[in-house]
N, C-alpha and C positions, 0 to 999 in steps of 0.2 A: 504494499500499499504506499503510495507516494503522497506525502502531505500536500504537494501542490495540487493534486486532483480534488481534495476536499476543499482546499482554499479556492480553487477555481469555481467550484459549485457554490460556495458561500458568496463569493463576489458576484456571481451570476444571479443568485437569488436576491441579493441586496439591490442590484441594479434593476432587475425586472419587476420586483415588487414596488420599487420606488416609481417606476414608469406606470405600473397599474394603479398605484396610489394617485398619480396625477391624472389618469385617464378615467377613473371611475366617476359615475354620476350619483353615487350614494355616499352621503357624508359618513355614515357608520363604517363603510368599507375604506373610505379615505383615511379615517383615524386608525382602524385596525391594521391596515397595510403600513401606515407610518410607524406604528409600534413595532411591527415585524422588522422592517428594514433597520430601525434603530437598534433593536435587540440583536439582530444577526451581525451587525457591525461589531458589537461588543464581543460576541462569541468568536468571530473571525479573528479580531485583534488578539485576544487572549490565546487562541490556538496557535497563531503564527509565532507569538513571543515564546510560548511554551515549547513549540517545536524547535525554534532556533536555540533556545537555552539547552534543551536536551541534546540536540544533534551537533551543536557548535557550528552550524552552517547557516549562512544567510539565505533567505528565500531569493532565488535568482529569477524565477519566472513562475507565473501561475497559468500560463497558456492563454489562448484566445478565449474571450468571454463572449457567450452567445446572448445577444440582446434580442429579446422577443417582445414585440409590441403587439397589443391587441389580443393577447392570449386570454383564455378563460382561466382566471387566477386559481380557482380551486383545482382544476385539472393540472395546471402547471405545478402547483405545490405538491400534489399527489405523485406526480412524475418525479419530482425532486426527492421526495421521501423514498421512493423505490430506488433511485440512484444511490441515496445514502445507505440504504439497507445492503446494497451490493458492495459498497465500500467497506462496510462493517465486516462482511463475510471474508473479505480479502485482507483484513488488518491483522496480520500474524503477530505483530508486536503488541497489539492491544493499546497502543498509544493514542489512537484516534477514537476509541470507543466512547469515552466520556463526551467528547465534542459532538460526535455523531448522535449520541443520545440527547444532548442538549438541543441540537438543531431539530431532531425529530420531534421533541416535545413542543418546541416553538411552532413547528409546522402544524402539529395536531391541534394545538391551542388555537392558532389562527384559523384553521379550517372550521373548527367549531364556532368561533366567534363570527365568522362570515355567514353562518346559517341563522344568526339571531337578528332577523329583520322584522 
């Protein structure tokens, strides 16, 4: 498991939920998605610093980030959750498990809140 893959996904989710936050026509979704991208940024930063501290290596690249405009946000987040689950299965060192769990909880909470209209 390469840390840059999970970082790439977290950056992608941050950008895409921020875009969805700006594009939604529902105030409640606007606020829920704002909370998501603010919280994912904190998790992302903590993970990157933790990884660099343990490995002694600087993050040199997180790869290309896919920007997706106009996506159905609940479908997108469910897809991201599936991608996270596959990362967890390939995390032999166990280093990423806590972060993957934190992001998964954030996704599940957000998906629930988006249903409360």
